C-alpha positions, -999 to +999 in steps of 0.1 A: +000+000+000+011+036-006+009+069+012+019+105+006+054+114+016+040+144+035+015+124+055+023+120+092+012+093+116-005+119+138-030+125+110-031+089+098-065+084+113-080+115+097-107+106+072-107+118+037-142+123+025-146+118-013-173+131-035-157+110-063-124+095-070-109+130-075-126+152-050-112+147-015-114+169+016-098+157+049-116+163+082-112+149+117-149+144+122-180+139+101-204+168+102-238+157+117-228+120+122-265+109+128-273+119+092-249+093+077-249+056+072-217+036+066-213+002+049-180-016+051-168-051+054-144-079+044-143-113+029-137-141+054-107-156+037-083-154+067-072-132+096-073-095+092-039-078+093-022-045+101-031-031+067-067-037+074-064-020+108-047+012+097-065+012+064-101+009+075-107-007+109-094+023+128-117+045+108-147+023+114-143+024+151-138+061+152-169+067+130-189+043+153-178+063+183-188+095+167-224+082+163-224+073+126-248+044+118-225+015+109-232-017+089-203-042+088-206-069+062-189-104+064-189-110+026-190-148+027-207-152-007-179-132-023-152-157-012-158-178-043-151-148-067-114-158-069-112-193-056-127-227-064-140-234-030-149-215+002-124-232+025-131-232+062-158-206+057-176-208+090-143-207+110-130-177+090-164-159+094-163-163+132-126-152+133-134-121+112-161-111+138-135-118+165-111-093+148-139-068+145-148-069+181-112-069+193-105-038+173-134-020+190-165-025+169-195-027+192-225-049+180-248-027+201-238+003+178-228-015+146-248-040+126-224-069+119-239-095+095-231-122+069-238-116+032-255-151+028-279-143+056-296-115+038-315-128+007-331-095-003-296-079-006-286-105-032-318-100-052-306-065-060-278-079-081-301-086-111-314-051-117-280-037-109-263-059-135-286-045-162-272-010-155-235-017-164-219-031-196-196-060-199-169-036-212-172-015-181-168-045-158-138-059-177-120-026-176-121-024-138-085-022-126-093-038-092-109-068-110-078-071-133-055-072-102-077-098-085-077-119-116-039-116-118-036-130-083-065-155-085-061-190-072-086-204-097-076-225-127-099-203-147-116-170-139-153-175-133-181-151-143-186-141-107-153-123-107-165-098-133-197-091-114-177-086-081-181-048-083-218-051-088-221-074-058-203-047-038-227-021-051-256-042-038-238-045-004-235-007-002-269+003-016-292-022+001-289-001+033-285+032+014-251+038+028-237+072+018-201+067+032-178+037+026-144+033+043-121+018+017-085+014+007-071+032-023-073+000-044-111-003-038-120+031-053-127+017-087-153-006-071-169+023-053-171+042-086-191+013-100-216+016-071-219+053-077-225+047-114-252+021-106-269+044-081-269+073-106-283+052-135-309+035-114-321+069-101-323+082-136-341+052-150-364+045-120-371+076-100-399+079-075-432+093-087-422+127-073-389+125-091-368+118-060-339+094-060-341+059-046-304+056-037-277+080-025-244+082-044-219+068-018-186+085-011-153+071+000-136+075+033-099+071+031-073+073+059-040+091+053-024+056+052-049+036+031-022+012+018+006-004+038+032-025+019+035-061+028+068-076+039+076-085+003+072-049-009+039-057-026+003-050-015-003-063+020-028-091+015-042-121+034-037-143+004-001-133-004+015-143+029+032-110+034+012-095+064+012-095+102-022-107+114-039-087+141-041-118+163-005-129+157+015-133+189+046-113+196+071-139+185+052-145+152+051-107+146+088-105+152+096-133+127+074-118+100+089-083+103+125-096+105+118-112+071+106-080+055+123-068+023+145-037+026+174-023+005+212-020+006+213+016+018+223+015+055+211+051+063+174+049+070+152+076+053+115+081+047+111+082+009+079+063-002+087+068-039+124+061-039+126+035-011+091+020-008+100-011+013+120+008+039+095+036+040+067+011+046+084-001+077+091+034+089+055+043+084+043+013+103+064+022+133+052+058+130+015+048+129+020+027+160+039+054+179+016+083+166+047+101+154+060+117+121+076+091+098+106+114+092+113+115+129+113+077+131+137+075+102+160+102+117+160+083+150+170+050+134+196+069+113+226+048+104+214+018+124+203+002+091+176-024+084+182-044+116+177-014+139+147-003+119+131-038+121+137-038+159+119-005+162+090-017+141+087-050+161+087-032+194+062-006+181+038-031+167+038-054+197+034-025+221+005-009+202-014-041+196-009-058+230-043-045+244-062-055+212-046-090+213-056-094+249-092-085+241-091-109+212-079-138+234-107-131+259-134-129+232-122-161+215-131-181+246-168-176+238-176-186+202-213-187+209-212-149+215-197-145+180-225-164+164-251-144+184-236-112+171-241-125+135-277-136+142-287-103+157-270-084+129-287-104+103-321-097+118-315-059+115-300-062+081-329-083+067-354-057+079-337-030+059-329-051+029-366-063+026-378-027+026-352-016+000-361-045-023-398-037-020-390-001-029-370-011-059-398-034-071-423-006-068-403+020-088-396-007-114-432-015-117-425-051-107-455-053-082 
């Protein structure tokens, strides 16, 4: 993942509110939180990692604490977009909820639910597919990247409709804000396009729109590099899991790719791997990355990695303790999903009924 060379860790949790992919204004708080609804989520394909935390999880918790209505999706149906089977799906689903709760999401204030548990949400896929062309879907850069790293022998049709699935996820609850990483902006633009085209084709009798056009919420560090210098990813084995113990964290960071220059500097363009490590330490210490780099100085990669290991383990120690405590009660995790599904189904049913009405389907 990438970040601006001028971004500092002290502003890393500041949200960037996007009216589109090119109109961004940063602000510490959302004006009138009660007037907004956020949809966010992840696929249950493995444990969440530090990139997820600093990229979106931290923002989700802050928005929840500000009073924004929060919907958090466990996108279990979407697991099979880039793999032949949904391996250990129930286990991964529960562990994803475990990561959410450990990070600070509160099921009393956030609706946490599984994709497969909300049938009306998935019925929105058909009318939404009619609003985009095959060419538009095949040009999506995020889909191209997922295809390039797909574990399937052949790419299935679901992969090309992945952005439309995400549009249904966002629009079923009429979310107007979506916390995403930089790489997900093309998907969000598809959702915005679908909302606009649906509203133009099927307005209410009084001319009002059915769906809002959702905007992106980006942190100042929406992309952290993995230990191999590429995008940090659950599927690429280059990430530190939120629930990793301190020894595993140390082993992973010690194996991170750096360069031959002993003097440590913060230069995301010229030295992306070293700068990614510097940024990670800065985020954990809530300090400026340049200050971290200056402090390590001529200590080289070994000293930098020691700094990062200590910073990560110190910062995430409370989260990991909460996670271990929550993991002892798996029934609670399933109850969170059941209650979330009840709330999500009520909203999805109402949205689908509204869609059918404006389309003249009833």
